[in-house]
PyMOL Python script that loads the backbone (N, CA, C, O; Angstrom):
from pymol import cmd

cmd.read_pdbstr("""\
ATOM      1  N   MET A   1       2.729  15.285 -23.553  1.00  0.00           N
ATOM      2  CA  MET A   1       3.559  15.789 -22.833  1.00  0.00           C
ATOM      3  C   MET A   1       4.497  14.762 -22.526  1.00  0.00           C
ATOM      4  O   MET A   1       5.665  15.136 -22.425  1.00  0.00           O
ATOM      5  N   THR A   2       4.225  13.413 -22.336  1.00  0.00           N
ATOM      6  CA  THR A   2       5.136  12.398 -22.110  1.00  0.00           C
ATOM      7  C   THR A   2       6.344  12.133 -22.971  1.00  0.00           C
ATOM      8  O   THR A   2       7.388  11.540 -22.697  1.00  0.00           O
ATOM      9  N   ASP A   3       5.856  12.845 -24.315  1.00  0.00           N
ATOM     10  CA  ASP A   3       7.080  12.673 -25.408  1.00  0.00           C
ATOM     11  C   ASP A   3       8.153  13.682 -25.012  1.00  0.00           C
ATOM     12  O   ASP A   3       9.298  13.479 -25.416  1.00  0.00           O
ATOM     13  N   MET A   4       7.871  14.836 -24.200  1.00  0.00           N
ATOM     14  CA  MET A   4       8.765  15.543 -23.886  1.00  0.00           C
ATOM     15  C   MET A   4       9.749  15.487 -22.687  1.00  0.00           C
ATOM     16  O   MET A   4      10.647  16.269 -22.375  1.00  0.00           O
ATOM     17  N   LEU A   5       9.313  14.312 -22.091  1.00  0.00           N
ATOM     18  CA  LEU A   5      10.041  14.149 -20.988  1.00  0.00           C
ATOM     19  C   LEU A   5      10.984  12.982 -21.286  1.00  0.00           C
ATOM     20  O   LEU A   5      10.684  12.176 -22.167  1.00  0.00           O
ATOM     21  N   ASP A   6      12.330  12.843 -20.449  1.00  0.00           N
ATOM     22  CA  ASP A   6      13.011  11.705 -20.914  1.00  0.00           C
ATOM     23  C   ASP A   6      12.528  10.572 -20.122  1.00  0.00           C
ATOM     24  O   ASP A   6      12.037  10.792 -19.015  1.00  0.00           O
ATOM     25  N   PRO A   7      12.626   9.304 -20.611  1.00  0.00           N
ATOM     26  CA  PRO A   7      12.146   8.095 -20.331  1.00  0.00           C
ATOM     27  C   PRO A   7      12.523   7.793 -18.901  1.00  0.00           C
ATOM     28  O   PRO A   7      11.686   7.222 -18.201  1.00  0.00           O
ATOM     29  N   VAL A   8      13.752   8.132 -18.372  1.00  0.00           N
ATOM     30  CA  VAL A   8      14.367   7.806 -17.025  1.00  0.00           C
ATOM     31  C   VAL A   8      13.552   8.522 -16.043  1.00  0.00           C
ATOM     32  O   VAL A   8      13.022   7.908 -15.117  1.00  0.00           O
ATOM     33  N   ILE A   9      13.399  10.008 -16.217  1.00  0.00           N
ATOM     34  CA  ILE A   9      12.928  10.738 -15.382  1.00  0.00           C
ATOM     35  C   ILE A   9      11.293  10.510 -15.178  1.00  0.00           C
ATOM     36  O   ILE A   9      10.646  10.780 -14.166  1.00  0.00           O
ATOM     37  N   LEU A  10      10.890  10.034 -16.211  1.00  0.00           N
ATOM     38  CA  LEU A  10       9.216   9.397 -16.197  1.00  0.00           C
ATOM     39  C   LEU A  10       9.161   8.361 -15.518  1.00  0.00           C
ATOM     40  O   LEU A  10       8.258   8.243 -14.690  1.00  0.00           O
ATOM     41  N   ASN A  11      10.138   7.328 -15.706  1.00  0.00           N
ATOM     42  CA  ASN A  11       9.949   5.995 -14.896  1.00  0.00           C
ATOM     43  C   ASN A  11      10.169   6.327 -13.341  1.00  0.00           C
ATOM     44  O   ASN A  11       9.554   5.733 -12.455  1.00  0.00           O
ATOM     45  N   PHE A  12      11.243   7.481 -13.069  1.00  0.00           N
ATOM     46  CA  PHE A  12      11.450   7.668 -11.552  1.00  0.00           C
ATOM     47  C   PHE A  12       9.908   8.423 -11.215  1.00  0.00           C
ATOM     48  O   PHE A  12       9.427   8.169 -10.110  1.00  0.00           O
ATOM     49  N   LEU A  13       9.358   9.072 -11.872  1.00  0.00           N
ATOM     50  CA  LEU A  13       8.129   9.902 -11.613  1.00  0.00           C
ATOM     51  C   LEU A  13       6.837   8.900 -11.474  1.00  0.00           C
ATOM     52  O   LEU A  13       5.975   9.237 -10.662  1.00  0.00           O
ATOM     53  N   TYR A  14       6.651   7.683 -12.219  1.00  0.00           N
ATOM     54  CA  TYR A  14       5.837   6.933 -12.126  1.00  0.00           C
ATOM     55  C   TYR A  14       5.993   5.920 -10.792  1.00  0.00           C
ATOM     56  O   TYR A  14       5.056   5.538 -10.091  1.00  0.00           O
ATOM     57  N   ALA A  15       7.625   5.533 -10.594  1.00  0.00           N
ATOM     58  CA  ALA A  15       7.801   4.947  -9.282  1.00  0.00           C
ATOM     59  C   ALA A  15       7.341   5.953  -7.910  1.00  0.00           C
ATOM     60  O   ALA A  15       6.638   5.516  -6.999  1.00  0.00           O
ATOM     61  N   PHE A  16       7.750   7.033  -7.945  1.00  0.00           N
ATOM     62  CA  PHE A  16       7.623   7.799  -6.862  1.00  0.00           C
ATOM     63  C   PHE A  16       5.972   7.787  -6.687  1.00  0.00           C
ATOM     64  O   PHE A  16       5.528   7.511  -5.572  1.00  0.00           O
ATOM     65  N   MET A  17       5.143   8.055  -7.674  1.00  0.00           N
ATOM     66  CA  MET A  17       3.897   8.017  -7.538  1.00  0.00           C
ATOM     67  C   MET A  17       3.287   6.978  -7.140  1.00  0.00           C
ATOM     68  O   MET A  17       2.468   6.984  -6.221  1.00  0.00           O
ATOM     69  N   GLY A  18       3.630   5.977  -7.798  1.00  0.00           N
ATOM     70  CA  GLY A  18       3.127   4.469  -7.125  1.00  0.00           C
ATOM     71  C   GLY A  18       3.454   4.227  -5.743  1.00  0.00           C
ATOM     72  O   GLY A  18       2.679   3.577  -5.041  1.00  0.00           O
ATOM     73  N   GLY A  19       4.470   4.664  -5.319  1.00  0.00           N
ATOM     74  CA  GLY A  19       5.062   4.317  -3.808  1.00  0.00           C
ATOM     75  C   GLY A  19       4.075   5.270  -2.871  1.00  0.00           C
ATOM     76  O   GLY A  19       3.677   4.875  -1.775  1.00  0.00           O
ATOM     77  N   CYS A  20       3.727   6.555  -3.414  1.00  0.00           N
ATOM     78  CA  CYS A  20       2.935   7.121  -2.446  1.00  0.00           C
ATOM     79  C   CYS A  20       1.595   6.487  -2.505  1.00  0.00           C
ATOM     80  O   CYS A  20       1.072   6.189  -1.431  1.00  0.00           O
ATOM     81  N   MET A  21       0.958   6.236  -3.631  1.00  0.00           N
ATOM     82  CA  MET A  21      -0.516   5.644  -3.880  1.00  0.00           C
ATOM     83  C   MET A  21      -0.342   4.220  -2.785  1.00  0.00           C
ATOM     84  O   MET A  21      -1.066   3.984  -1.817  1.00  0.00           O
ATOM     85  N   THR A  22       0.674   3.500  -3.204  1.00  0.00           N
ATOM     86  CA  THR A  22       0.834   2.222  -2.316  1.00  0.00           C
ATOM     87  C   THR A  22       0.627   2.558  -0.805  1.00  0.00           C
ATOM     88  O   THR A  22      -0.147   1.917  -0.094  1.00  0.00           O
ATOM     89  N   LEU A  23       1.409   3.657  -0.349  1.00  0.00           N
ATOM     90  CA  LEU A  23       1.309   4.130   1.013  1.00  0.00           C
ATOM     91  C   LEU A  23      -0.059   4.440   1.499  1.00  0.00           C
ATOM     92  O   LEU A  23      -0.662   3.895   2.424  1.00  0.00           O
ATOM     93  N   PHE A  24      -0.354   5.169   0.916  1.00  0.00           N
ATOM     94  CA  PHE A  24      -1.690   5.754   1.213  1.00  0.00           C
ATOM     95  C   PHE A  24      -2.883   4.927   0.914  1.00  0.00           C
ATOM     96  O   PHE A  24      -3.889   5.297   1.521  1.00  0.00           O
ATOM     97  N   PHE A  25      -3.035   3.878   0.115  1.00  0.00           N
ATOM     98  CA  PHE A  25      -3.933   2.691   0.326  1.00  0.00           C
ATOM     99  C   PHE A  25      -3.719   1.778   1.231  1.00  0.00           C
ATOM    100  O   PHE A  25      -4.644   1.146   1.741  1.00  0.00           O
ATOM    101  N   MET A  26      -2.216   1.570   1.596  1.00  0.00           N
ATOM    102  CA  MET A  26      -2.183   0.714   2.887  1.00  0.00           C
ATOM    103  C   MET A  26      -2.653   1.045   4.256  1.00  0.00           C
ATOM    104  O   MET A  26      -3.012   0.239   5.114  1.00  0.00           O
ATOM    105  N   TRP A  27      -2.592   2.652   4.367  1.00  0.00           N
ATOM    106  CA  TRP A  27      -3.045   3.285   5.475  1.00  0.00           C
ATOM    107  C   TRP A  27      -4.497   3.191   5.355  1.00  0.00           C
ATOM    108  O   TRP A  27      -5.085   2.635   6.283  1.00  0.00           O
ATOM    109  N   MET A  28      -5.185   3.643   4.359  1.00  0.00           N
ATOM    110  CA  MET A  28      -6.704   3.527   4.215  1.00  0.00           C
ATOM    111  C   MET A  28      -7.149   2.148   4.483  1.00  0.00           C
ATOM    112  O   MET A  28      -8.186   1.966   5.120  1.00  0.00           O
ATOM    113  N   GLY A  29      -6.348   1.032   3.987  1.00  0.00           N
ATOM    114  CA  GLY A  29      -6.925  -0.293   4.006  1.00  0.00           C
ATOM    115  C   GLY A  29      -6.974  -0.694   5.460  1.00  0.00           C
ATOM    116  O   GLY A  29      -7.954  -1.330   5.847  1.00  0.00           O
ATOM    117  N   CYS A  30      -5.840  -0.326   6.444  1.00  0.00           N
ATOM    118  CA  CYS A  30      -5.668  -0.336   7.753  1.00  0.00           C
ATOM    119  C   CYS A  30      -6.918   0.226   8.472  1.00  0.00           C
ATOM    120  O   CYS A  30      -7.475  -0.464   9.326  1.00  0.00           O
ATOM    121  N   LYS A  31      -7.380   1.469   8.148  1.00  0.00           N
ATOM    122  CA  LYS A  31      -8.156   2.205   8.974  1.00  0.00           C
ATOM    123  C   LYS A  31      -9.396   1.711   8.492  1.00  0.00           C
ATOM    124  O   LYS A  31     -10.234   1.581   9.384  1.00  0.00           O
ATOM    125  N   VAL A  32      -9.767   1.397   7.353  1.00  0.00           N
ATOM    126  CA  VAL A  32     -11.292   0.642   6.925  1.00  0.00           C
ATOM    127  C   VAL A  32     -11.312  -0.651   7.837  1.00  0.00           C
ATOM    128  O   VAL A  32     -12.259  -0.826   8.604  1.00  0.00           O
ATOM    129  N   PHE A  33     -10.396  -1.449   7.765  1.00  0.00           N
ATOM    130  CA  PHE A  33     -10.391  -2.656   8.484  1.00  0.00           C
ATOM    131  C   PHE A  33     -10.438  -2.567   9.926  1.00  0.00           C
ATOM    132  O   PHE A  33     -10.917  -3.422  10.671  1.00  0.00           O
ATOM    133  N   SER A  34      -9.879  -1.413  10.286  1.00  0.00           N
ATOM    134  CA  SER A  34      -9.949  -1.101  11.773  1.00  0.00           C
ATOM    135  C   SER A  34     -11.525  -0.656  12.432  1.00  0.00           C
ATOM    136  O   SER A  34     -11.941  -0.808  13.581  1.00  0.00           O
ATOM    137  N   HIS A  35     -12.031  -0.203  11.529  1.00  0.00           N
ATOM    138  CA  HIS A  35     -13.537   0.292  11.650  1.00  0.00           C
ATOM    139  C   HIS A  35     -14.519  -1.255  11.656  1.00  0.00           C
ATOM    140  O   HIS A  35     -15.638  -1.375  12.153  1.00  0.00           O
ATOM    141  N   ILE A  36     -13.884  -2.107  11.099  1.00  0.00           N
ATOM    142  CA  ILE A  36     -14.801  -3.270  10.745  1.00  0.00           C
ATOM    143  C   ILE A  36     -14.668  -4.105  11.595  1.00  0.00           C
ATOM    144  O   ILE A  36     -15.680  -4.757  11.850  1.00  0.00           O
ATOM    145  N   VAL A  37     -13.439  -4.416  12.342  1.00  0.00           N
ATOM    146  CA  VAL A  37     -13.201  -5.512  13.326  1.00  0.00           C
ATOM    147  C   VAL A  37     -13.539  -4.626  14.857  1.00  0.00           C
ATOM    148  O   VAL A  37     -13.403  -3.412  15.005  1.00  0.00           O
ATOM    149  N   SER A  38     -14.030  -5.663  15.952  1.00  0.00           N
ATOM    150  CA  SER A  38     -14.528  -5.087  17.000  1.00  0.00           C
ATOM    151  C   SER A  38     -13.135  -4.693  18.099  1.00  0.00           C
ATOM    152  O   SER A  38     -13.446  -4.411  19.256  1.00  0.00           O
ATOM    153  N   PHE A  39     -12.031  -4.682  17.823  1.00  0.00           N
ATOM    154  CA  PHE A  39     -11.400  -4.282  18.473  1.00  0.00           C
ATOM    155  C   PHE A  39     -10.125  -3.283  17.827  1.00  0.00           C
ATOM    156  O   PHE A  39      -9.864  -3.110  16.637  1.00  0.00           O
ATOM    157  N   ASN A  40      -9.455  -2.712  18.999  1.00  0.00           N
ATOM    158  CA  ASN A  40      -8.310  -1.602  18.422  1.00  0.00           C
ATOM    159  C   ASN A  40      -7.199  -2.102  18.032  1.00  0.00           C
ATOM    160  O   ASN A  40      -6.421  -2.633  18.825  1.00  0.00           O
ATOM    161  N   ILE A  41      -6.943  -1.989  16.591  1.00  0.00           N
ATOM    162  CA  ILE A  41      -5.613  -2.792  16.229  1.00  0.00           C
ATOM    163  C   ILE A  41      -4.338  -2.313  16.940  1.00  0.00           C
ATOM    164  O   ILE A  41      -3.561  -3.153  17.394  1.00  0.00           O
ATOM    165  N   ALA A  42      -4.077  -0.919  17.061  1.00  0.00           N
ATOM    166  CA  ALA A  42      -3.043  -0.571  17.708  1.00  0.00           C
ATOM    167  C   ALA A  42      -2.670  -1.011  19.180  1.00  0.00           C
ATOM    168  O   ALA A  42      -1.549  -1.303  19.597  1.00  0.00           O
ATOM    169  N   ASP A  43      -3.763  -0.993  19.812  1.00  0.00           N
ATOM    170  CA  ASP A  43      -3.849  -1.592  21.216  1.00  0.00           C
ATOM    171  C   ASP A  43      -3.254  -3.023  21.082  1.00  0.00           C
ATOM    172  O   ASP A  43      -2.127  -3.254  21.521  1.00  0.00           O
ATOM    173  N   GLU A  44      -4.098  -4.110  20.403  1.00  0.00           N
ATOM    174  CA  GLU A  44      -3.822  -5.249  20.099  1.00  0.00           C
ATOM    175  C   GLU A  44      -2.187  -5.535  19.850  1.00  0.00           C
ATOM    176  O   GLU A  44      -1.555  -6.345  20.529  1.00  0.00           O
ATOM    177  N   LEU A  45      -1.636  -4.776  18.819  1.00  0.00           N
ATOM    178  CA  LEU A  45      -0.218  -4.707  18.336  1.00  0.00           C
ATOM    179  C   LEU A  45       0.612  -4.421  19.411  1.00  0.00           C
ATOM    180  O   LEU A  45       1.668  -5.053  19.423  1.00  0.00           O
ATOM    181  N   ALA A  46       0.385  -3.501  20.476  1.00  0.00           N
ATOM    182  CA  ALA A  46       1.075  -2.849  21.639  1.00  0.00           C
ATOM    183  C   ALA A  46       1.139  -4.006  22.580  1.00  0.00           C
ATOM    184  O   ALA A  46       2.210  -4.120  23.177  1.00  0.00           O
ATOM    185  N   ALA A  47       0.108  -4.987  22.862  1.00  0.00           N
ATOM    186  CA  ALA A  47      -0.188  -5.950  23.691  1.00  0.00           C
ATOM    187  C   ALA A  47       0.712  -7.407  23.206  1.00  0.00           C
ATOM    188  O   ALA A  47       0.808  -8.453  23.849  1.00  0.00           O
ATOM    189  N   GLY A  48       1.271  -7.104  21.961  1.00  0.00           N
ATOM    190  CA  GLY A  48       1.733  -8.246  21.544  1.00  0.00           C
ATOM    191  C   GLY A  48       1.027  -9.435  20.992  1.00  0.00           C
ATOM    192  O   GLY A  48       1.459 -10.577  21.153  1.00  0.00           O
ATOM    193  N   ASN A  49      -0.016  -9.168  20.367  1.00  0.00           N
ATOM    194  CA  ASN A  49      -1.076 -10.107  19.926  1.00  0.00           C
ATOM    195  C   ASN A  49      -0.422 -10.526  18.162  1.00  0.00           C
ATOM    196  O   ASN A  49      -0.470  -9.769  17.193  1.00  0.00           O
ATOM    197  N   LEU A  50       0.079 -11.763  18.193  1.00  0.00           N
ATOM    198  CA  LEU A  50       0.730 -12.135  16.929  1.00  0.00           C
ATOM    199  C   LEU A  50      -0.382 -12.145  15.751  1.00  0.00           C
ATOM    200  O   LEU A  50      -0.167 -11.669  14.636  1.00  0.00           O
ATOM    201  N   ALA A  51      -1.376 -12.640  16.074  1.00  0.00           N
ATOM    202  CA  ALA A  51      -2.712 -12.789  15.288  1.00  0.00           C
ATOM    203  C   ALA A  51      -3.175 -11.548  14.633  1.00  0.00           C
ATOM    204  O   ALA A  51      -3.740 -11.606  13.541  1.00  0.00           O
ATOM    205  N   VAL A  52      -2.954 -10.374  15.271  1.00  0.00           N
ATOM    206  CA  VAL A  52      -3.449  -9.115  14.569  1.00  0.00           C
ATOM    207  C   VAL A  52      -2.212  -8.985  13.675  1.00  0.00           C
ATOM    208  O   VAL A  52      -2.372  -8.912  12.456  1.00  0.00           O
ATOM    209  N   GLY A  53      -0.998  -8.953  14.210  1.00  0.00           N
ATOM    210  CA  GLY A  53       0.366  -8.428  13.703  1.00  0.00           C
ATOM    211  C   GLY A  53      -0.011  -9.191  12.221  1.00  0.00           C
ATOM    212  O   GLY A  53      -0.284  -8.429  11.293  1.00  0.00           O
ATOM    213  N   ALA A  54      -0.039 -10.582  11.968  1.00  0.00           N
ATOM    214  CA  ALA A  54      -0.269 -11.269  11.044  1.00  0.00           C
ATOM    215  C   ALA A  54      -1.237 -10.884  10.056  1.00  0.00           C
ATOM    216  O   ALA A  54      -0.964 -11.092   8.874  1.00  0.00           O
ATOM    217  N   MET A  55      -2.339 -10.346  10.375  1.00  0.00           N
ATOM    218  CA  MET A  55      -3.657  -9.734   9.900  1.00  0.00           C
ATOM    219  C   MET A  55      -3.104  -8.652   9.143  1.00  0.00           C
ATOM    220  O   MET A  55      -2.999  -8.652   7.917  1.00  0.00           O
ATOM    221  N   VAL A  56      -2.711  -7.617  10.008  1.00  0.00           N
ATOM    222  CA  VAL A  56      -1.977  -6.336   9.191  1.00  0.00           C
ATOM    223  C   VAL A  56      -0.860  -6.724   8.010  1.00  0.00           C
ATOM    224  O   VAL A  56      -0.894  -6.226   6.885  1.00  0.00           O
ATOM    225  N   MET A  57       0.043  -7.603   8.412  1.00  0.00           N
ATOM    226  CA  MET A  57       0.774  -8.019   7.490  1.00  0.00           C
ATOM    227  C   MET A  57       0.284  -8.592   6.100  1.00  0.00           C
ATOM    228  O   MET A  57       0.908  -8.424   5.053  1.00  0.00           O
ATOM    229  N   GLY A  58      -0.798  -9.227   6.200  1.00  0.00           N
ATOM    230  CA  GLY A  58      -1.577  -9.645   5.181  1.00  0.00           C
ATOM    231  C   GLY A  58      -2.168  -8.562   4.281  1.00  0.00           C
ATOM    232  O   GLY A  58      -2.135  -8.571   3.051  1.00  0.00           O
ATOM    233  N   ILE A  59      -2.722  -7.616   5.074  1.00  0.00           N
ATOM    234  CA  ILE A  59      -3.213  -6.668   4.305  1.00  0.00           C
ATOM    235  C   ILE A  59      -2.213  -5.931   3.531  1.00  0.00           C
ATOM    236  O   ILE A  59      -2.300  -5.826   2.307  1.00  0.00           O
ATOM    237  N   PHE A  60      -1.264  -5.417   4.222  1.00  0.00           N
ATOM    238  CA  PHE A  60      -0.220  -4.617   3.545  1.00  0.00           C
ATOM    239  C   PHE A  60       0.459  -5.113   2.448  1.00  0.00           C
ATOM    240  O   PHE A  60       0.895  -4.408   1.538  1.00  0.00           O
ATOM    241  N   ILE A  61       0.597  -6.840   2.551  1.00  0.00           N
ATOM    242  CA  ILE A  61       1.135  -7.406   1.401  1.00  0.00           C
ATOM    243  C   ILE A  61       0.325  -7.602   0.407  1.00  0.00           C
ATOM    244  O   ILE A  61       0.787  -7.590  -0.734  1.00  0.00           O
ATOM    245  N   GLY A  62      -1.231  -7.852   0.658  1.00  0.00           N
ATOM    246  CA  GLY A  62      -2.031  -7.892  -0.469  1.00  0.00           C
ATOM    247  C   GLY A  62      -2.388  -6.712  -1.079  1.00  0.00           C
ATOM    248  O   GLY A  62      -2.758  -6.788  -2.250  1.00  0.00           O
ATOM    249  N   ILE A  63      -2.351  -5.355  -0.397  1.00  0.00           N
ATOM    250  CA  ILE A  63      -2.652  -4.009  -1.461  1.00  0.00           C
ATOM    251  C   ILE A  63      -1.423  -3.764  -1.825  1.00  0.00           C
ATOM    252  O   ILE A  63      -1.418  -3.055  -2.831  1.00  0.00           O
ATOM    253  N   GLY A  64      -0.106  -4.105  -1.357  1.00  0.00           N
ATOM    254  CA  GLY A  64       1.233  -3.504  -1.943  1.00  0.00           C
ATOM    255  C   GLY A  64       1.197  -4.609  -3.205  1.00  0.00           C
ATOM    256  O   GLY A  64       1.538  -4.138  -4.290  1.00  0.00           O
ATOM    257  N   THR A  65       0.844  -5.937  -3.187  1.00  0.00           N
ATOM    258  CA  THR A  65       1.023  -6.666  -4.869  1.00  0.00           C
ATOM    259  C   THR A  65      -0.139  -6.312  -5.475  1.00  0.00           C
ATOM    260  O   THR A  65      -0.043  -6.433  -6.697  1.00  0.00           O
ATOM    261  N   ALA A  66      -1.224  -5.915  -5.100  1.00  0.00           N
ATOM    262  CA  ALA A  66      -2.271  -5.486  -6.085  1.00  0.00           C
ATOM    263  C   ALA A  66      -1.946  -4.182  -6.837  1.00  0.00           C
ATOM    264  O   ALA A  66      -2.231  -4.035  -8.026  1.00  0.00           O
ATOM    265  N   LEU A  67      -1.266  -3.133  -6.002  1.00  0.00           N
ATOM    266  CA  LEU A  67      -0.857  -1.929  -6.640  1.00  0.00           C
ATOM    267  C   LEU A  67       0.108  -1.967  -7.436  1.00  0.00           C
ATOM    268  O   LEU A  67       0.137  -1.339  -8.494  1.00  0.00           O
ATOM    269  N   GLY A  68       1.175  -2.849  -6.937  1.00  0.00           N
ATOM    270  CA  GLY A  68       2.420  -3.126  -7.687  1.00  0.00           C
ATOM    271  C   GLY A  68       2.140  -3.698  -8.877  1.00  0.00           C
ATOM    272  O   GLY A  68       2.956  -3.455  -9.766  1.00  0.00           O
ATOM    273  N   LEU A  69       1.219  -4.389  -9.154  1.00  0.00           N
ATOM    274  CA  LEU A  69       0.711  -5.075 -10.533  1.00  0.00           C
ATOM    275  C   LEU A  69       0.144  -4.183 -11.277  1.00  0.00           C
ATOM    276  O   LEU A  69       0.475  -4.055 -12.456  1.00  0.00           O
ATOM    277  N   VAL A  70      -0.841  -3.394 -10.678  1.00  0.00           N
ATOM    278  CA  VAL A  70      -1.560  -2.269 -11.166  1.00  0.00           C
ATOM    279  C   VAL A  70      -0.452  -1.468 -12.392  1.00  0.00           C
ATOM    280  O   VAL A  70      -0.340  -1.414 -13.617  1.00  0.00           O
ATOM    281  N   ILE A  71       0.227  -0.928 -11.175  1.00  0.00           N
ATOM    282  CA  ILE A  71       1.421   0.358 -11.686  1.00  0.00           C
ATOM    283  C   ILE A  71       2.410  -0.476 -12.475  1.00  0.00           C
ATOM    284  O   ILE A  71       2.890   0.094 -13.455  1.00  0.00           O
ATOM    285  N   GLY A  72       2.785  -1.650 -12.249  1.00  0.00           N
ATOM    286  CA  GLY A  72       3.770  -2.342 -13.268  1.00  0.00           C
ATOM    287  C   GLY A  72       3.390  -2.485 -14.558  1.00  0.00           C
ATOM    288  O   GLY A  72       4.066  -2.269 -15.564  1.00  0.00           O
ATOM    289  N   LEU A  73       1.939  -2.975 -14.452  1.00  0.00           N
ATOM    290  CA  LEU A  73       1.522  -3.268 -15.977  1.00  0.00           C
ATOM    291  C   LEU A  73       1.042  -2.131 -16.436  1.00  0.00           C
ATOM    292  O   LEU A  73       0.523  -2.288 -17.541  1.00  0.00           O
ATOM    293  N   GLY A  74       1.002  -1.055 -16.042  1.00  0.00           N
ATOM    294  CA  GLY A  74       0.641   0.413 -16.494  1.00  0.00           C
ATOM    295  C   GLY A  74       1.756   0.851 -17.209  1.00  0.00           C
ATOM    296  O   GLY A  74       1.582   1.712 -18.071  1.00  0.00           O
ATOM    297  N   LEU A  75       2.872   0.405 -16.997  1.00  0.00           N
ATOM    298  CA  LEU A  75       4.051   1.235 -17.717  1.00  0.00           C
ATOM    299  C   LEU A  75       4.397   0.702 -19.243  1.00  0.00           C
ATOM    300  O   LEU A  75       5.271   1.116 -20.004  1.00  0.00           O
ATOM    301  N   ASN A  76       3.646  -0.113 -19.399  1.00  0.00           N
ATOM    302  CA  ASN A  76       3.676  -0.648 -21.083  1.00  0.00           C
ATOM    303  C   ASN A  76       3.393   0.632 -22.215  1.00  0.00           C
ATOM    304  O   ASN A  76       3.387   0.397 -23.423  1.00  0.00           O
TER     305      ASN A  76
END
""", "prot")
cmd.dss("prot")
cmd.show_as("cartoon", "prot")
cmd.util.cbc("prot")
cmd.orient("prot")
């Protein structure tokens, strides 16, 4: 099926699907981690807790980098 699609359209499709997957896994990672810790992440962020903000930033960067590498290397 991929032989019939233009490579440009196929790359946009891969990028769109990869972006959706990245957003989903970032959301899921934050939800799972929220259940592991003994505090509410949203409440701590609203209170201005910078340590929690740095923790969430690390989660997002880690998941985004991992999925970006998997998707990027899968385009070969």
